[in-house]
Biopython code that builds the backbone (N, CA, C, O; Angstrom):
import numpy as np
from Bio.PDB.StructureBuilder import StructureBuilder

atoms = [
    (1, "GLY", "N", (-13.008, -6.747, -4.501)),
    (1, "GLY", "CA", (-13.091, -6.983, -3.056)),
    (1, "GLY", "C", (-11.859, -7.602, -2.457)),
    (1, "GLY", "O", (-11.852, -8.129, -1.345)),
    (2, "GLN", "N", (-10.751, -7.504, -3.304)),
    (2, "GLN", "CA", (-9.433, -8.104, -2.754)),
    (2, "GLN", "C", (-8.630, -7.032, -2.055)),
    (2, "GLN", "O", (-8.836, -5.829, -2.217)),
    (3, "GLN", "N", (-7.710, -7.541, -1.273)),
    (3, "GLN", "CA", (-6.727, -6.724, -0.546)),
    (3, "GLN", "C", (-5.653, -6.385, -1.500)),
    (3, "GLN", "O", (-5.188, -7.274, -2.213)),
    (4, "LEU", "N", (-5.184, -5.065, -1.578)),
    (4, "LEU", "CA", (-4.118, -4.659, -2.382)),
    (4, "LEU", "C", (-2.910, -4.489, -1.562)),
    (4, "LEU", "O", (-2.828, -3.548, -0.771)),
    (5, "ASP", "N", (-1.901, -5.414, -1.720)),
    (5, "ASP", "CA", (-0.660, -5.265, -1.030)),
    (5, "ASP", "C", (0.207, -4.153, -1.661)),
    (5, "ASP", "O", (0.545, -4.244, -2.841)),
    (6, "LEU", "N", (0.565, -3.125, -0.907)),
    (6, "LEU", "CA", (1.364, -2.023, -1.378)),
    (6, "LEU", "C", (2.471, -1.688, -0.412)),
    (6, "LEU", "O", (2.544, -2.159, 0.723)),
    (7, "THR", "N", (3.327, -0.841, -0.945)),
    (7, "THR", "CA", (4.293, -0.206, -0.020)),
    (7, "THR", "C", (3.576, 0.720, 0.917)),
    (7, "THR", "O", (2.346, 0.753, 0.883)),
    (8, "ARG", "N", (4.259, 1.488, 1.766)),
    (8, "ARG", "CA", (3.589, 2.525, 2.545)),
    (8, "ARG", "C", (2.996, 3.644, 1.725)),
    (8, "ARG", "O", (2.148, 4.393, 2.207)),
    (9, "CYS", "N", (3.433, 3.760, 0.500)),
    (9, "CYS", "CA", (2.954, 4.801, -0.453)),
    (9, "CYS", "C", (3.174, 6.138, 0.136)),
    (9, "CYS", "O", (2.241, 6.937, 0.221)),
    (10, "GLU", "N", (4.419, 6.430, 0.565)),
    (10, "GLU", "CA", (4.772, 7.770, 1.114)),
    (10, "GLU", "C", (5.444, 8.578, 0.025)),
    (10, "GLU", "O", (5.709, 9.753, 0.280)),
    (11, "GLN", "N", (5.735, 8.100, -1.106)),
    (11, "GLN", "CA", (6.351, 8.786, -2.182)),
    (11, "GLN", "C", (5.460, 10.025, -2.520)),
    (11, "GLN", "O", (4.233, 9.926, -2.522)),
    (12, "ILE", "N", (6.068, 11.126, -2.791)),
    (12, "ILE", "CA", (5.400, 12.353, -3.204)),
    (12, "ILE", "C", (5.369, 12.423, -4.746)),
    (12, "ILE", "O", (6.404, 12.473, -5.411)),
    (13, "TRP", "N", (4.204, 12.425, -5.248)),
    (13, "TRP", "CA", (3.972, 12.408, -6.680)),
    (13, "TRP", "C", (3.094, 13.690, -6.964)),
    (13, "TRP", "O", (2.434, 14.300, -6.123)),
    (14, "GLU", "N", (3.206, 13.972, -8.264)),
    (14, "GLU", "CA", (2.416, 15.151, -8.740)),
    (14, "GLU", "C", (1.650, 14.565, -10.001)),
    (14, "GLU", "O", (2.227, 14.062, -10.965)),
    (15, "PHE", "N", (0.320, 14.692, -9.873)),
    (15, "PHE", "CA", (-0.584, 14.242, -10.885)),
    (15, "PHE", "C", (-1.104, 15.335, -11.714)),
    (15, "PHE", "O", (-1.600, 16.334, -11.194)),
    (16, "THR", "N", (-1.006, 15.179, -13.038)),
    (16, "THR", "CA", (-1.428, 16.205, -13.933)),
    (16, "THR", "C", (-2.392, 15.601, -14.965)),
    (16, "THR", "O", (-2.075, 14.557, -15.534)),
    (17, "HIS", "N", (-3.533, 16.204, -15.224)),
    (17, "HIS", "CA", (-4.495, 15.651, -16.268)),
    (17, "HIS", "C", (-3.729, 15.734, -17.638)),
    (17, "HIS", "O", (-2.994, 16.661, -17.977)),
    (18, "VAL", "N", (-3.994, 14.717, -18.298)),
    (18, "VAL", "CA", (-3.337, 14.605, -19.720)),
    (18, "VAL", "C", (-3.644, 15.790, -20.571)),
    (18, "VAL", "O", (-2.769, 16.228, -21.319)),
    (19, "ARG", "N", (-4.812, 16.336, -20.510)),
    (19, "ARG", "CA", (-5.248, 17.459, -21.339)),
    (19, "ARG", "C", (-4.430, 18.671, -20.923)),
    (19, "ARG", "O", (-4.004, 19.453, -21.773)),
    (20, "ASP", "N", (-4.194, 18.846, -19.541)),
    (20, "ASP", "CA", (-3.409, 19.951, -19.110)),
    (20, "ASP", "C", (-1.954, 19.869, -19.597)),
    (20, "ASP", "O", (-1.400, 20.893, -19.997)),
    (21, "ALA", "N", (-1.352, 18.757, -19.579)),
    (21, "ALA", "CA", (-0.061, 18.447, -19.981)),
    (21, "ALA", "C", (0.077, 18.703, -21.439)),
    (21, "ALA", "O", (1.055, 19.327, -21.850)),
    (22, "ALA", "N", (-0.865, 18.249, -22.268)),
    (22, "ALA", "CA", (-0.833, 18.447, -23.675)),
    (22, "ALA", "C", (-0.954, 19.980, -24.029)),
    (22, "ALA", "O", (-0.311, 20.451, -24.967)),
    (23, "GLN", "N", (-1.749, 20.702, -23.295)),
    (23, "GLN", "CA", (-1.821, 22.171, -23.564)),
    (23, "GLN", "C", (-0.581, 22.834, -23.238)),
    (23, "GLN", "O", (-0.247, 23.822, -23.892)),
    (24, "GLY", "N", (0.216, 22.351, -22.195)),
    (24, "GLY", "CA", (1.489, 22.934, -21.871)),
    (24, "GLY", "C", (2.499, 22.613, -22.993)),
    (24, "GLY", "O", (3.271, 23.496, -23.367)),
    (25, "PHE", "N", (2.523, 21.470, -23.505)),
    (25, "PHE", "CA", (3.488, 21.064, -24.567)),
    (25, "PHE", "C", (3.119, 21.823, -25.857)),
    (25, "PHE", "O", (4.027, 22.147, -26.623)),
    (26, "VAL", "N", (1.833, 22.126, -26.141)),
    (26, "VAL", "CA", (1.487, 22.844, -27.364)),
    (26, "VAL", "C", (1.959, 24.334, -27.137)),
    (26, "VAL", "O", (2.535, 24.964, -28.023)),
    (27, "ALA", "N", (1.682, 24.842, -25.919)),
    (27, "ALA", "CA", (2.111, 26.180, -25.673)),
    (27, "ALA", "C", (3.582, 26.378, -25.844)),
    (27, "ALA", "O", (4.005, 27.427, -26.327)),
    (28, "LEU", "N", (4.368, 25.428, -25.474)),
    (28, "LEU", "CA", (5.892, 25.446, -25.680)),
    (28, "LEU", "C", (6.208, 25.359, -27.135)),
    (28, "LEU", "O", (7.067, 26.096, -27.620)),
    (29, "LEU", "N", (5.554, 24.493, -27.850)),
    (29, "LEU", "CA", (5.800, 24.380, -29.272)),
    (29, "LEU", "C", (5.445, 25.598, -30.176)),
    (29, "LEU", "O", (6.004, 25.788, -31.256)),
    (30, "GLU", "N", (4.517, 26.379, -29.686)),
    (30, "GLU", "CA", (4.022, 27.516, -30.350)),
    (30, "GLU", "C", (4.779, 28.826, -29.910)),
    (30, "GLU", "O", (4.489, 29.930, -30.369)),
    (31, "THR", "N", (5.682, 28.634, -29.067)),
    (31, "THR", "CA", (6.502, 29.842, -28.527)),
    (31, "THR", "C", (7.857, 29.753, -28.939)),
    (31, "THR", "O", (8.669, 29.081, -28.305)),
    (32, "PRO", "N", (8.185, 30.461, -30.078)),
    (32, "PRO", "CA", (9.540, 30.400, -30.692)),
    (32, "PRO", "C", (10.660, 30.696, -29.691)),
    (32, "PRO", "O", (11.725, 30.087, -29.789)),
    (33, "GLN", "N", (10.464, 31.594, -28.745)),
    (33, "GLN", "CA", (11.523, 32.067, -27.853)),
    (33, "GLN", "C", (11.732, 31.080, -26.618)),
    (33, "GLN", "O", (12.632, 31.275, -25.801)),
    (34, "ALA", "N", (10.851, 30.016, -26.533)),
    (34, "ALA", "CA", (10.953, 29.033, -25.522)),
    (34, "ALA", "C", (12.332, 28.236, -25.642)),
    (34, "ALA", "O", (12.614, 27.642, -26.683)),
    (35, "ASP", "N", (13.042, 28.247, -24.712)),
    (35, "ASP", "CA", (14.317, 27.510, -24.765)),
    (35, "ASP", "C", (14.681, 26.943, -23.325)),
    (35, "ASP", "O", (14.416, 27.610, -22.325)),
    (36, "GLY", "N", (15.247, 25.789, -23.246)),
    (36, "GLY", "CA", (15.618, 25.198, -22.047)),
    (36, "GLY", "C", (14.776, 24.063, -21.613)),
    (36, "GLY", "O", (14.139, 23.360, -22.398)),
    (37, "VAL", "N", (14.799, 23.910, -20.313)),
    (37, "VAL", "CA", (14.041, 22.714, -19.718)),
    (37, "VAL", "C", (12.763, 23.350, -19.045)),
    (37, "VAL", "O", (12.811, 24.386, -18.382)),
    (38, "PHE", "N", (11.693, 22.673, -19.266)),
    (38, "PHE", "CA", (10.380, 23.137, -18.633)),
    (38, "PHE", "C", (9.703, 21.906, -17.888)),
    (38, "PHE", "O", (9.631, 20.774, -18.364)),
    (39, "ASN", "N", (9.257, 22.266, -16.749)),
    (39, "ASN", "CA", (8.502, 21.286, -15.907)),
    (39, "ASN", "C", (7.037, 21.526, -16.267)),
    (39, "ASN", "O", (6.550, 22.653, -16.175)),
    (40, "VAL", "N", (6.348, 20.490, -16.669)),
    (40, "VAL", "CA", (4.914, 20.564, -16.987)),
    (40, "VAL", "C", (4.234, 19.740, -15.819)),
    (40, "VAL", "O", (4.273, 18.513, -15.735)),
    (41, "ALA", "N", (3.619, 20.575, -14.947)),
    (41, "ALA", "CA", (3.096, 19.850, -13.711)),
    (41, "ALA", "C", (1.913, 20.747, -13.140)),
    (41, "ALA", "O", (1.657, 21.878, -13.552)),
    (42, "SER", "N", (1.253, 20.099, -12.165)),
    (42, "SER", "CA", (0.045, 20.759, -11.621)),
    (42, "SER", "C", (0.466, 21.765, -10.583)),
    (42, "SER", "O", (-0.266, 22.723, -10.337)),
    (43, "GLY", "N", (1.618, 21.590, -9.962)),
    (43, "GLY", "CA", (2.000, 22.476, -8.814)),
    (43, "GLY", "C", (1.411, 22.078, -7.548)),
    (43, "GLY", "O", (1.448, 22.846, -6.587)),
    (44, "ALA", "N", (0.839, 20.866, -7.474)),
    (44, "ALA", "CA", (0.237, 20.422, -6.234)),
    (44, "ALA", "C", (0.632, 18.919, -5.888)),
    (44, "ALA", "O", (-0.162, 17.986, -6.010)),
    (45, "PRO", "N", (1.940, 18.783, -5.445)),
    (45, "PRO", "CA", (2.382, 17.454, -5.133)),
    (45, "PRO", "C", (1.584, 16.894, -3.990)),
    (45, "PRO", "O", (1.066, 17.688, -3.205)),
    (46, "ALA", "N", (1.431, 15.549, -3.817)),
    (46, "ALA", "CA", (0.724, 14.945, -2.801)),
    (46, "ALA", "C", (1.326, 13.502, -2.631)),
    (46, "ALA", "O", (1.893, 12.969, -3.584)),
    (47, "PRO", "N", (1.208, 12.898, -1.469)),
    (47, "PRO", "CA", (1.603, 11.535, -1.165)),
    (47, "PRO", "C", (0.860, 10.562, -2.090)),
    (47, "PRO", "O", (-0.343, 10.696, -2.318)),
    (48, "LEU", "N", (1.587, 9.599, -2.606)),
    (48, "LEU", "CA", (0.892, 8.564, -3.446)),
    (48, "LEU", "C", (-0.363, 7.892, -2.737)),
    (48, "LEU", "O", (-1.369, 7.530, -3.346)),
    (49, "ARG", "N", (-0.172, 7.778, -1.399)),
    (49, "ARG", "CA", (-1.295, 7.231, -0.608)),
    (49, "ARG", "C", (-2.609, 7.992, -0.880)),
    (49, "ARG", "O", (-3.682, 7.400, -0.996)),
    (50, "ASP", "N", (-2.480, 9.319, -0.977)),
    (50, "ASP", "CA", (-3.785, 10.024, -1.267)),
    (50, "ASP", "C", (-4.474, 9.551, -2.527)),
    (50, "ASP", "O", (-5.700, 9.448, -2.558)),
    (51, "ALA", "N", (-3.720, 9.264, -3.553)),
    (51, "ALA", "CA", (-4.305, 8.769, -4.871)),
    (51, "ALA", "C", (-4.834, 7.336, -4.691)),
    (51, "ALA", "O", (-5.900, 6.978, -5.191)),
    (52, "VAL", "N", (-4.056, 6.541, -3.965)),
    (52, "VAL", "CA", (-4.453, 5.143, -3.706)),
    (52, "VAL", "C", (-5.780, 5.101, -3.045)),
    (52, "VAL", "O", (-6.620, 4.275, -3.403)),
    (53, "LEU", "N", (-6.011, 5.975, -2.074)),
    (53, "LEU", "CA", (-7.146, 5.927, -1.228)),
    (53, "LEU", "C", (-8.373, 6.411, -2.087)),
    (53, "LEU", "O", (-9.509, 6.290, -1.628)),
    (54, "LEU", "N", (-8.166, 6.930, -3.263)),
    (54, "LEU", "CA", (-9.347, 7.334, -4.168)),
    (54, "LEU", "C", (-9.801, 6.129, -5.021)),
    (54, "LEU", "O", (-10.949, 6.081, -5.464)),
    (55, "LEU", "N", (-8.883, 5.143, -5.251)),
    (55, "LEU", "CA", (-9.163, 4.046, -6.156)),
    (55, "LEU", "C", (-10.353, 3.169, -5.784)),
    (55, "LEU", "O", (-11.124, 2.786, -6.664)),
    (56, "PRO", "N", (-10.525, 2.839, -4.503)),
    (56, "PRO", "CA", (-11.778, 1.934, -4.206)),
    (56, "PRO", "C", (-12.988, 2.591, -4.662)),
    (56, "PRO", "O", (-13.881, 1.929, -5.191)),
    (57, "ASP", "N", (-13.088, 3.899, -4.489)),
    (57, "ASP", "CA", (-14.433, 4.540, -4.960)),
    (57, "ASP", "C", (-14.523, 4.561, -6.451)),
    (57, "ASP", "O", (-15.642, 4.600, -6.962)),
    (58, "MET", "N", (-13.465, 4.539, -7.188)),
    (58, "MET", "CA", (-13.438, 4.540, -8.701)),
    (58, "MET", "C", (-13.618, 3.205, -9.246)),
    (58, "MET", "O", (-14.314, 3.018, -10.245)),
    (59, "ILE", "N", (-12.988, 2.222, -8.597)),
    (59, "ILE", "CA", (-12.860, 0.868, -9.188)),
    (59, "ILE", "C", (-13.735, -0.213, -8.484)),
    (59, "ILE", "O", (-14.577, -0.880, -9.084)),
    (60, "ASP", "N", (-13.461, -0.322, -7.171)),
    (60, "ASP", "CA", (-14.115, -1.402, -6.484)),
    (60, "ASP", "C", (-14.268, -0.961, -5.047)),
    (60, "ASP", "O", (-13.254, -0.906, -4.350)),
    (61, "ARG", "N", (-15.414, -0.650, -4.556)),
    (61, "ARG", "CA", (-15.615, -0.169, -3.110)),
    (61, "ARG", "C", (-15.136, -1.034, -2.111)),
    (61, "ARG", "O", (-14.866, -0.599, -0.991)),
    (62, "ASN", "N", (-14.990, -2.346, -2.443)),
    (62, "ASN", "CA", (-14.536, -3.446, -1.485)),
    (62, "ASN", "C", (-13.083, -3.659, -1.485)),
    (62, "ASN", "O", (-12.585, -4.429, -0.663)),
    (63, "ALA", "N", (-12.340, -3.011, -2.378)),
    (63, "ALA", "CA", (-10.837, -3.121, -2.387)),
    (63, "ALA", "C", (-10.335, -2.556, -1.132)),
    (63, "ALA", "O", (-10.825, -1.540, -0.640)),
    (64, "ARG", "N", (-9.329, -3.227, -0.592)),
    (64, "ARG", "CA", (-8.802, -2.745, 0.722)),
    (64, "ARG", "C", (-7.213, -2.511, 0.527)),
    (64, "ARG", "O", (-6.478, -3.493, 0.423)),
    (65, "PRO", "N", (-6.731, -1.290, 0.484)),
    (65, "PRO", "CA", (-5.317, -1.065, 0.446)),
    (65, "PRO", "C", (-4.589, -1.601, 1.758)),
    (65, "PRO", "O", (-4.919, -1.237, 2.887)),
    (66, "ASN", "N", (-3.619, -2.455, 1.504)),
    (66, "ASN", "CA", (-2.820, -2.925, 2.619)),
    (66, "ASN", "C", (-1.513, -2.164, 2.647)),
    (66, "ASN", "O", (-0.529, -2.678, 2.116)),
    (67, "PHE", "N", (-1.433, -1.065, 3.185)),
    (67, "PHE", "CA", (-0.269, -0.113, 3.155)),
    (67, "PHE", "C", (0.858, -0.856, 4.034)),
    (67, "PHE", "O", (0.619, -1.291, 5.161)),
    (68, "GLY", "N", (2.047, -0.950, 3.433)),
    (68, "GLY", "CA", (3.203, -1.554, 4.163)),
    (68, "GLY", "C", (3.424, -2.978, 4.009)),
    (68, "GLY", "O", (4.351, -3.535, 4.598)),
    (69, "ALA", "N", (2.567, -3.640, 3.195)),
    (69, "ALA", "CA", (2.704, -5.041, 3.016)),
    (69, "ALA", "C", (3.857, -5.428, 2.110)),
    (69, "ALA", "O", (4.408, -6.526, 2.188)),
    (70, "VAL", "N", (4.226, -4.413, 1.182)),
    (70, "VAL", "CA", (5.388, -4.700, 0.314)),
    (70, "VAL", "C", (6.488, -3.775, 0.659)),
    (70, "VAL", "O", (6.202, -2.586, 0.800)),
    (71, "PRO", "N", (7.777, -4.190, 0.822)),
    (71, "PRO", "CA", (8.849, -3.313, 1.135)),
    (71, "PRO", "C", (9.240, -2.492, -0.027)),
    (71, "PRO", "O", (9.061, -2.910, -1.171)),
    (72, "TYR", "N", (9.769, -1.335, 0.220)),
    (72, "TYR", "CA", (10.380, -0.507, -0.806)),
    (72, "TYR", "C", (11.548, -1.260, -1.420)),
    (72, "TYR", "O", (12.197, -2.062, -0.749)),
    (73, "ARG", "N", (11.817, -1.003, -2.694)),
    (73, "ARG", "CA", (12.909, -1.657, -3.358)),
    (73, "ARG", "C", (14.180, -0.950, -2.894)),
    (73, "ARG", "O", (15.277, -1.315, -3.315)),
]
sb = StructureBuilder()
sb.init_structure("model")
sb.init_model(0)
sb.init_chain("A")
sb.init_seg("    ")
for serial, (resi, resn, name, xyz) in enumerate(atoms, 1):
    if name == "N":
        sb.init_residue(resn, " ", resi, " ")
    sb.init_atom(name, np.array(xyz, "f"), 0.0, 1.0, " ", f" {name:<3s}", serial, name[0])
structure = sb.get_structure()
């Protein structure tokens, strides 16, 4: 039920489920011709704020995000 002091949370993040990331790494390891740099990602970037707004429902329905209370570094 506490207030969560946060930045404005405008950063664009990309969240990938750990199982999906692991499958991507296994696929690369099992592909002998794979060479170079690979991005393992969901392909669906979103503002950090979107993820933060999901947290009260998962952790504490009374938690209140206080966006903008903390300045960016």
